N, C-alpha and C positions, 0 to 999 in steps of 0.2 A: 641850759638847765635853769630851773626856777630857783629862787632863793630859799624856798621852803616847800615842803618839809625835807629834811636831810634823808639821804638814802643810807640804810644800814645793810650790810651784807652778812647774812647768817651762815657764814662759812669761813673757815680759816684756810681754805685751799688756796695756795699761791697761784695755781693754774687759773682759777676763776678770777682772781684779782688781775692777773696778766691779761686775760681775755677781755674783761671789762675795760681795762686801760686801752685796748685796741679800738674801742668805740668811744673813747674819750670820757669814760665814767670812772670816777674815783669815789668809792663809798666814804661817807663821813666816819663810819665806825665799822670795824670787822669784829664779829661776835661768833665765837665757836659755840656750837650747840652740842649738847649731850642728850641724845634721844635713843630709844631702843630701835635699832634698825633691823631687828629680826623679822623676816617675812612671816605673814600670817598664813595659816593653813589654806592651801589652794590659791594663794595670791600669785598672780602672774607678774613677770618682770615689769611690764608697763604700769600696772597698778601700784607696785611697790615704789617705783620712781616718783609717781605723782603723789602718793600718800606721804612719803618721807619729805619731799620738798615742802609740802604744806605744813607738816608737823614741825619742821625746822623753823619756818617763818613764824608760826604761832608761838614757838618756844621763846622768842625774843620780841614779841609784839609790843608796840608802843604807840600811844596816841599822838606822839610827837614826830614819828618817822615813817617813811616807806621802808618796809623790810623785804629784802629779796633773799630767797633761798633756792637752792637747787640740789638735786640728787641724781646721780648717774648710776644706772644699773645695766649690766651686761646680761643678755638673755640668749640662751641657746635653746630654741623652742620654748618650752614651758619652764626650763631649768634656769635658775638664777645663779650666776657666777659672781659672787661678791668680791670683797678684797681678800686675797689669800692670807691665811694665818701664818704661813711659813713657806719656805722654798719648795717643799714637796707638794704643797697644794698649788702653788704657782705652776709647777711642772705639769700637774694633772690638768689644770685649766688650759694650758697651752696645747697639751696633747688632745684635749677635747675640741679645741678650736681649729686644730690643724686640718687644712683642706676643706673646711666647712664654712657655710654662711652663718652669721649670727647678727643679733641686733643690739644696738646701744640705745637705751632709752634715757632721756634726761627730762625730769620734771622741773619746771621753773615756776616758782610761786612768788607773787608780789602782793604783800599784805599792806593795804592802805591804812592810814591812821584811824579811819572810821570803822575799821574791822572788815571792810570788803576785801575779798580775795580775787586776784586776777591770776590766771594760770595758763601755762602752755605745756604740752607734752610732745617731745620731738623724738623721732626714731630714725636712726641711721642704720643701714644694712651694710655689713662688711663681709668679705671672705678672705681668709688667710690662705696662703699657699700651703701645700703639704709640707709640714716641718719635720726635719730629721731630729733624731734624739740629740745629736750634737748641736743643732741650732737652738733647740729648747734649752739645753744645758748652758750654752754660752749666753743666751739671753737672761736666764735666771741668775747667772753669775753677776750680771751687771747691777742687779738690785733694783732695776727700774720698776719691777712688779710691785714693790712695797707700797701699800696704801692705794693701789689702783684696782678699780672694778675690773673683773675679768683677768687680772694678773698681767696687764700690759699697759704701756703708755704709748699712744699713737704719736705723741709729740717727740718721742725718743726713737730708739733703734727698732722698735716693733713696726714702725711705718714701712720698713723694707719687706715685711711679711704680707702686706696688704695687696692682694691682686685685684680686688674689686671694692669700691665704696660708692654707695648710693645714698645721697642725703648730705647733711651738714657735717663737715669736717670738724668744726669747732665743737659740735655736740659731743663727738667722741672724746675730745680733749677735756670736756667738762661743762661747757656752757654754750648752747646754740645762740650765736650772736644775733642773727637776724630776728629771731623770735623774742629775744631779750630786749633788743632795741624797740621792737614793736610794742611790747608791754610798757616800757618806759615812756614811749611817745603817747601811747593810749591814755595814760594818766597825766599827761602834760609835764612830766619831769624832764624828758629829753626832747630837745628841739631838733628839727630836721637839719 
């Protein structure tokens, strides 16, 4: 890593911090962002993930730091499955995902001190097994769905539902590590 500028993470997600630690990155500052995450009319899941990552980075822009932000969106076709508001919505999401393929899109944005934006958009395709009502109820009872796009945490018990995964595993957890490292290397912040 270079001595300057420092890296700020525009996310309070403990998962993203843990994932960054796996590649030897410790942000100098962790900044939670408050932006409107409501999808725009006709906005597709991929577009939403990219737009929100950029908006989060810009929300804490600084001429003194590299600002990294990410946003993960679960898409079932054109439908966006956000973070469930309650257990009932989590049940509905899991029932929708049961036996079907879906995509997890993560936008990663790196805002340089001069205002230049570097970005990546990563998509992973997954398929869940067909879930029984009892499996859904038991999973919802764990509470792992809280604050998770699509209503599940791949790094938790939901991993046992995955019968197919194509793409980045870390992307589904919340930050595609290969692409993130490439962004940081590309601006000279992370050394090989």
